[in-house]
C-alpha positions as CSV (number, residue, x, y, z in Angstrom):
1,X,137.3,132.4,86.0
2,X,139.3,130.4,88.6
3,X,136.3,130.7,90.9
4,X,133.9,129.4,88.3
5,X,136.2,126.4,87.6
6,X,136.5,125.7,91.3
7,X,132.8,125.7,91.7
8,X,132.4,123.3,88.7
9,X,135.0,121.0,90.1
10,X,133.3,120.9,93.4
11,X,129.9,120.1,91.8
12,X,131.6,117.2,89.9
13,X,133.2,115.9,93.0
14,X,130.0,116.0,94.9
15,X,128.1,114.3,92.1
16,X,130.8,111.6,91.8
17,X,130.7,111.0,95.6
18,X,127.0,110.2,95.6
19,X,126.7,108.6,92.2
20,X,126.4,104.9,91.6
21,X,129.3,103.1,89.8
22,X,128.9,99.5,88.7
23,X,131.7,97.2,87.8
24,X,132.6,93.5,87.7
25,X,134.8,92.0,90.4
26,X,135.6,88.3,90.3
27,X,132.5,87.7,88.3
28,X,130.3,89.6,90.8
29,X,128.1,92.6,90.1
30,X,129.6,95.1,92.4
31,X,128.0,98.5,92.7
32,X,129.7,101.4,94.4
33,X,127.4,104.0,95.9
34,X,128.1,106.7,98.4
35,X,131.6,105.5,98.9
36,X,130.5,101.9,99.7
37,X,130.6,98.8,97.7
38,X,127.6,96.5,97.4
39,X,127.5,93.0,95.9
40,X,124.3,93.0,93.8
41,X,125.0,89.8,91.9
42,X,121.6,88.6,90.7
43,X,120.8,85.1,92.2
44,X,117.1,84.8,91.9
45,X,114.2,87.0,90.4
46,X,112.5,89.4,92.8
47,X,108.7,89.5,92.8
48,X,107.2,92.6,94.5
49,X,103.6,92.5,95.7
50,X,101.7,95.6,96.7
51,X,99.4,96.1,99.7
52,X,95.7,96.9,100.0
53,X,94.7,99.5,97.4
54,X,97.9,99.1,95.5
55,X,98.5,99.4,91.8
56,X,101.3,99.3,89.2
57,X,101.8,102.8,87.7
58,X,99.3,105.7,87.4
59,X,100.8,108.0,84.9
60,X,104.3,108.4,86.2
61,X,103.5,107.5,89.7
62,X,104.5,104.0,90.6
63,X,103.3,102.2,93.8
64,X,106.9,101.0,94.3
65,X,108.1,104.5,93.7
66,X,106.6,106.4,96.7
67,X,103.9,108.3,94.7
68,X,104.9,111.9,94.1
69,X,107.3,112.0,96.9
70,X,109.5,109.3,95.5
71,X,113.3,109.2,95.6
72,X,113.2,106.5,92.9
73,X,111.3,103.5,91.5
74,X,112.3,100.3,93.3
75,X,111.7,98.1,90.3
76,X,113.7,100.4,88.0
77,X,116.5,100.6,90.5
78,X,116.8,96.8,90.7
79,X,116.7,96.2,86.9
80,X,119.1,99.0,86.1
81,X,121.6,97.3,88.4
82,X,121.2,93.9,86.8
83,X,118.8,92.6,89.5
84,X,115.8,90.9,87.9
85,X,112.7,92.4,89.5
86,X,109.0,92.5,88.7
87,X,106.0,94.2,90.2
88,X,102.9,92.0,90.3
89,X,99.5,93.7,90.2
90,X,96.8,91.7,92.1
91,X,93.4,92.6,93.3
92,X,93.8,95.8,95.4
93,X,90.8,94.9,97.6
94,X,90.6,91.2,97.1
95,X,91.3,88.6,99.9
96,X,94.8,87.2,100.5
97,X,93.6,83.8,99.0
98,X,92.3,85.4,95.8
99,X,95.4,87.6,95.5
100,X,97.7,84.5,95.9
101,X,95.8,82.8,93.1
102,X,96.1,85.9,90.9
103,X,99.8,86.1,91.6
104,X,100.3,82.4,90.6
105,X,98.4,83.0,87.3
106,X,100.5,86.0,86.5
107,X,103.8,84.2,87.1
108,X,102.8,81.1,85.2
109,X,100.8,82.8,82.4
110,X,97.6,80.9,83.1
111,X,93.9,81.5,83.9
112,X,93.3,82.5,87.5
113,X,91.9,79.5,89.4
114,X,90.5,80.5,92.8
115,X,89.9,76.8,93.7
116,X,86.6,74.9,93.6
117,X,86.3,74.5,97.4
118,X,87.2,78.1,98.2
119,X,84.9,79.5,95.5
120,X,81.9,77.5,96.7
121,X,82.5,78.4,100.3
122,X,82.6,82.1,99.4
123,X,79.9,82.0,96.7
124,X,81.8,83.3,93.7
125,X,83.1,82.0,90.3
126,X,86.1,79.6,90.3
127,X,87.9,81.3,87.4
128,X,89.1,84.9,86.9
129,X,91.4,86.8,84.5
130,X,93.3,85.0,81.7
131,X,97.0,85.7,81.7
132,X,97.8,83.1,79.0
133,X,100.7,84.2,76.9
134,X,101.4,87.1,79.3
135,X,103.5,85.7,82.1
136,X,104.9,88.4,84.4
137,X,108.6,87.4,84.0
138,X,108.4,87.1,80.2
139,X,108.5,83.3,80.3
140,X,106.1,81.1,82.3
141,X,107.4,80.3,85.8
142,X,108.0,76.5,86.0
143,X,107.8,76.4,89.8
144,X,111.4,75.1,89.7
145,X,113.3,78.4,89.5
146,X,113.7,80.0,92.9
147,X,112.2,83.4,93.5
148,X,112.3,86.1,96.1
149,X,108.9,87.3,97.3
150,X,108.5,90.8,98.7
151,X,105.2,92.0,100.2
152,X,104.4,95.4,101.5
153,X,101.5,95.7,104.0
154,X,98.7,93.4,103.0
155,X,101.2,92.1,100.4
156,X,102.8,90.3,103.3
157,X,99.7,88.2,103.8
158,X,99.7,87.5,100.1
159,X,103.2,86.3,99.7
160,X,103.2,84.3,102.9
161,X,100.0,82.4,101.7
162,X,101.4,82.1,98.2
163,X,104.6,80.5,99.4
164,X,102.7,78.1,101.7
165,X,100.4,77.0,98.9
166,X,103.3,76.5,96.4
167,X,105.1,74.4,99.0
168,X,102.4,72.5,100.8
169,X,99.2,72.9,98.7
170,X,95.7,72.8,100.1
171,X,93.9,69.6,101.1
172,X,90.4,71.0,100.7
173,X,91.1,71.9,97.1
174,X,92.7,68.6,96.3
175,X,89.7,66.8,97.8
176,X,87.3,68.9,95.8
177,X,88.8,68.5,92.3
178,X,91.4,65.7,92.3
179,X,93.4,65.7,89.1
180,X,91.7,68.9,88.0
181,X,93.3,70.8,90.9
182,X,95.5,73.7,90.1
183,X,99.2,73.0,90.6
184,X,99.2,75.9,93.1
185,X,97.0,73.8,95.4
186,X,98.9,70.6,94.9
187,X,102.1,71.8,96.6
188,X,105.4,70.0,96.4
189,X,107.5,72.9,95.2
190,X,108.9,74.3,98.4
191,X,112.4,74.6,96.9
192,X,111.1,77.2,94.4
193,X,110.7,79.8,97.2
194,X,114.1,81.3,98.2
195,X,113.0,84.1,100.5
196,X,109.9,85.8,101.8
197,X,110.4,89.5,102.8
198,X,107.7,91.6,104.4
199,X,107.7,95.4,104.7
200,X,105.2,96.6,107.4
201,X,103.4,93.3,107.1
202,X,100.0,93.2,108.9
203,X,100.7,89.7,110.1
204,X,98.4,89.8,113.1
205,X,95.9,92.4,111.8
206,X,95.2,96.0,112.5
207,X,92.6,97.7,114.8
208,X,91.8,100.0,111.8
209,X,90.5,97.0,109.8
210,X,88.3,96.0,112.7
211,X,86.9,99.6,112.9
212,X,86.1,99.5,109.2
213,X,84.9,95.9,108.8
214,X,82.8,95.8,111.9
215,X,80.7,98.8,110.9
216,X,78.6,100.0,107.9
217,X,81.9,101.2,106.3
218,X,82.6,97.7,104.8
219,X,79.2,97.5,103.2
220,X,79.7,101.0,101.8
221,X,83.1,100.2,100.4
222,X,81.8,97.1,98.6
223,X,78.8,99.0,97.3
224,X,81.2,101.7,96.0
225,X,83.3,99.0,94.2
226,X,80.2,97.6,92.6
227,X,79.1,101.1,91.6
228,X,82.5,101.8,90.1
229,X,82.4,98.5,88.2
230,X,78.9,99.3,86.9
231,X,79.8,102.9,85.9
232,X,83.4,102.9,84.8
233,X,84.3,99.2,84.3
234,X,87.2,97.4,85.9
235,X,89.8,100.2,85.4
236,X,89.2,103.1,87.8
237,X,91.8,105.7,88.4
238,X,95.0,103.9,89.3
239,X,93.3,100.6,90.0
240,X,92.5,97.5,88.0
241,X,89.7,95.8,89.9
242,X,89.6,92.1,89.1
243,X,86.5,91.4,91.1
244,X,84.4,90.0,88.2
245,X,84.4,86.6,89.8
246,X,82.3,88.2,92.5
247,X,80.1,90.1,90.1
248,X,81.2,93.5,91.6
249,X,83.2,94.6,88.5
250,X,83.1,93.4,84.9
251,X,84.6,90.0,84.0
252,X,87.5,90.1,81.6
253,X,86.2,91.2,78.1
254,X,83.1,92.9,79.5
255,X,82.6,96.6,79.7
256,X,80.4,97.1,82.7
257,X,79.2,95.1,85.7
258,X,75.6,95.2,86.9
259,X,74.9,97.2,90.1
260,X,73.1,94.8,92.4
261,X,72.2,94.9,96.0
262,X,72.0,91.1,96.2
263,X,75.6,90.9,94.8
264,X,76.8,93.5,97.4
265,X,75.1,91.6,100.2
266,X,76.6,88.3,99.0
267,X,80.1,89.8,98.9
268,X,79.7,91.3,102.4
269,X,78.5,88.0,103.9
270,X,81.2,86.0,102.1
271,X,84.0,87.9,104.0
272,X,86.3,87.1,101.1
273,X,88.1,90.5,100.9
274,X,91.0,92.4,102.3
275,X,88.9,94.1,104.9
276,X,88.1,90.9,106.7
277,X,91.6,89.4,106.3
278,X,93.1,92.5,107.9
279,X,91.0,92.3,111.1
280,X,92.6,90.6,114.0
281,X,90.4,87.6,113.8
282,X,90.8,87.4,110.0
283,X,94.6,87.5,110.3
284,X,94.5,84.9,113.0
285,X,92.5,82.6,110.8
286,X,95.0,83.1,108.0
287,X,98.0,82.5,110.3
288,X,96.5,79.2,111.3
289,X,96.2,78.2,107.6
290,X,99.6,79.5,106.4
291,X,102.7,77.3,106.9
292,X,106.2,78.6,107.0
293,X,108.2,77.0,104.2
294,X,111.1,75.1,105.9
295,X,113.5,75.7,103.1
296,X,112.8,79.4,102.6
297,X,114.4,82.4,104.4
298,X,112.0,84.8,106.1
299,X,112.7,88.5,107.0
300,X,110.3,91.1,108.3
301,X,110.9,94.9,108.4
302,X,108.9,97.2,110.7
303,X,108.9,100.9,111.4
304,X,107.5,103.3,113.9
305,X,106.3,106.9,113.3
306,X,104.9,107.6,116.7
307,X,106.0,109.0,120.1
308,X,104.6,108.1,123.5
309,X,102.7,110.8,125.4
310,X,102.4,111.4,129.1
311,X,98.9,109.8,128.9
312,X,100.4,106.4,127.7
313,X,99.1,106.9,124.2
314,X,101.1,107.1,121.0
315,X,100.8,110.1,118.6
316,X,102.2,110.5,115.1
317,X,105.4,112.4,114.6
318,X,105.4,115.6,112.5
319,X,106.8,113.8,109.4
320,X,104.2,111.1,109.4
321,X,102.5,110.7,106.0
322,X,99.4,113.0,106.2
323,X,97.0,110.3,105.2
324,X,98.0,108.2,108.2
325,X,97.5,110.8,110.9
326,X,94.0,109.9,112.0
327,X,94.6,106.1,111.8
328,X,97.8,106.5,113.7
329,X,96.0,108.4,116.5
330,X,93.3,105.7,116.7
331,X,95.8,102.8,116.9
332,X,97.9,104.8,119.4
333,X,95.0,104.9,121.9
334,X,94.1,101.1,121.8
335,X,96.3,100.1,124.8
336,X,94.2,98.5,127.5
337,X,91.4,97.4,125.1
338,X,90.6,93.9,124.0
339,X,89.9,93.4,120.3
340,X,88.9,90.0,118.9
341,X,89.9,88.4,122.1
342,X,93.4,89.9,122.0
343,X,94.5,92.3,124.8
344,X,96.1,95.4,123.4
345,X,99.3,96.2,125.3
346,X,101.8,98.9,124.5
347,X,103.2,97.1,121.5
348,X,99.8,97.3,119.8
349,X,99.6,101.1,120.3
350,X,103.1,101.9,118.9
351,X,102.6,102.0,115.1
352,X,103.7,103.2,111.6
353,X,100.4,104.9,110.9
354,X,98.5,101.8,109.8
355,X,100.2,98.7,111.3
356,X,100.8,98.2,115.0
357,X,104.4,97.3,116.0
358,X,103.1,94.0,117.5
359,X,101.6,93.0,114.1
360,X,104.6,93.9,111.9
361,X,107.2,91.8,113.6
362,X,106.0,88.3,112.8
363,X,102.9,86.1,112.8
364,X,101.7,85.3,116.3
365,X,101.8,81.6,115.3
366,X,105.6,82.0,114.7
367,X,106.4,83.5,118.1
368,X,108.6,80.5,119.1
369,X,110.2,80.4,115.7
370,X,111.2,84.1,115.5
371,X,114.4,85.9,116.5
372,X,116.1,89.2,116.1
373,X,118.3,89.3,113.0
374,X,120.6,91.8,114.6
375,X,121.1,89.6,117.7
376,X,121.6,86.5,115.6
377,X,124.3,88.2,113.5
378,X,126.0,89.7,116.5
379,X,126.1,86.3,118.1
380,X,127.8,84.8,115.0
381,X,124.8,82.6,114.3
382,X,124.2,81.2,110.9
383,X,121.0,82.5,109.2
384,X,118.7,79.5,108.9
385,X,115.8,78.9,106.5
386,X,112.4,78.4,108.1
387,X,113.0,80.9,110.8
388,X,111.4,84.4,111.1
389,X,114.1,87.0,111.4
390,X,112.8,90.4,112.3
391,X,115.0,93.4,111.5
392,X,115.6,96.4,113.9
393,X,112.6,98.7,113.9
394,X,113.2,101.7,111.7
395,X,112.3,104.6,114.0
396,X,110.9,107.8,112.4
397,X,109.6,106.1,109.3
398,X,106.0,105.5,108.4
399,X,104.1,102.8,106.6
400,X,104.7,104.0,103.1
401,X,108.4,104.8,103.3
402,X,109.3,101.3,102.0
403,X,107.8,102.1,98.7
404,X,110.3,104.8,97.7
405,X,110.2,107.7,100.1
406,X,112.6,106.0,102.5
407,X,115.8,107.8,103.6
408,X,117.5,105.1,105.7
409,X,120.2,105.0,106.7
410,X,121.3,107.6,104.2
411,X,119.3,107.0,101.1
412,X,116.7,105.0,99.2
413,X,119.5,103.2,97.3
414,X,121.4,102.3,100.4
415,X,118.4,100.6,101.9
416,X,117.6,98.4,98.9
417,X,121.2,97.6,98.1
418,X,121.7,96.4,101.7
419,X,118.4,94.4,101.4
420,X,119.8,92.6,98.3
421,X,123.0,91.8,100.1
422,X,121.1,90.5,103.2
423,X,118.9,88.2,101.2
424,X,121.8,86.9,99.1
425,X,124.1,86.3,102.1
426,X,122.9,82.8,103.3
């Protein structure tokens, strides 16, 4: 009997050691986890934006929950600890511009306005889904309340462009529609963006995107999307495909789209999709358009799941996510090549399975405005807005680990609790 009681007490002690305990301390929301205290006082809402091919939840599997291998759901983790967090669901295969417009409409509870100038240039409808009465945060965002933006993978392009538009607008759209211009394109709200965080952001593109886009694969993918829209509608498996403005999937309220070779050809030629934006030239064009918001804090997180071989190539480690093995091998062998006018050195071969190390750190246009967060902190420097701070590369972790499978430094919770403290610190 004593042995049973001893075992039970041991189990209780272990559970207590690793459990999360929340309590108030001087008006702050202090959470104790794994023997460490974290200040999780909610300052500003967090908006999470998925990458290419992302979704919200498919059954019980959330994008921000690491699929079936999840340690937890990021959004649930935040909200259960008093941190206001929301997962936006934008077009999984749409361009960064279109996704930024969709994000704005979701936050403000309005109709998606892709902009007159942009829509004419890319030969699609100006308006998309109607989110009237359904704002993401419950109440319509007034562009005055500060928000934290978090983008994973292609979500990095999306939140960077969104922040730039909110702050500085777009001259072409203002010239095209004057007073009828969406508030998103008018700018003037730079103080509403508190921080921009990217996880494995594809800031400078990926050779994988060039491989896909510059071949018949891109046409095949767009044709497949149109086929899905004509056969199943806008909801296919885990995805909601808001591509009705292009004619590829049904418009809101319609059941099916029309399968059309001319529509497919138009969409391919328009180059208004994630495939083009993720190429090295597409990302370079976006970087030239996107402005860093002077009053916002910028942080980038990168990881590496490869090892260097004796042949000067990089190969995936054994624990690399299986879906990323082939792509990791391809990227790992690019050193010495030139793609879209950019010479691929060793930093482009090292990768997380999808994104090269050189691309995940910061946009190339911000090279002179970027610095190591670790070095800045160790030097006692004040963290400044408008500067790109890149975090220490997380070795042994792949592209999808940020979405819930992460185990760094000791757990999923540790990473995100530390993230909140980091963003709230300035």
